[in-house]
N, C-alpha and C positions, 0 to 999 in steps of 0.2 A: 142706829137709834138706841136710846137709853130708855129704860134699863134693859140690859142684856141679862138673860138668865140661862145658866148652863147647869145641868145636874151631873155630878161626878158619880158614875154608876159602876165602874169597874172596881168594886171594893177589894177584891183580892190583890189587884195590882197596886191600889192606893195603900193598902196596909203594908205590902212588901216594900214599897218605896218609902213609906213613913219609917219603917224599921231602919232602912238605910240612912235616912236623915238623922235619926236618933244616934246611930252608931258613928256616923261620920262627923256630924257637927255638934252633937251633944244636946239636941233639942229635946224638950219634954214630949211625951207621947201625943198629947192633944195638939200642940203646935205642929209637930211633924205630920199629923194627919191632915191638918188644915193646909199646910204647905203642899203636901202630896196631892190633895184633892184639887187645889188651885192649878198646879202644874198639869194635872191630868185633863183639864178642860182648856188648856192653852193660855192660861194667864201669864203675863209677863211682869206684872207687879202684884204685890200683896200688901194691902193697906191694913194697918192694925192700930189699936189704941195702946199697944205695949210701948213702953219707953225704950229708947235705943240701946240701953245697957242690958236688956233682957236677952235670953239665949236664942230666941227666934231669929235675931239679927245675925247669928253665926252662919246661917245657911248661905251657900253660894249658888243654890239651885234656881233662885228667883230673887228679884230685887224686892226687899222688904222696906216699906215706908211707914214711919210712925205718923199718925195724924193727931198725936197729943199736942195741944197748943204749947208753943215754945220749945218743941223738941228738935227744931231744925238748926 
């Protein structure tokens, strides 16, 4: 049922994984934290208003999908 709500609560692990995202894929800190938090709750896709040329799309940890109109 929608909407599903999950809270990412293991902040130490999220920060550690975000650091790895930054180092491995060159993500900005906030993007890496968002990706890490999404992964920590079992997400398999990450929806964003970022355009596909932004650094968040470099991650290989989760499928990132732009919902910007005309970005497909």
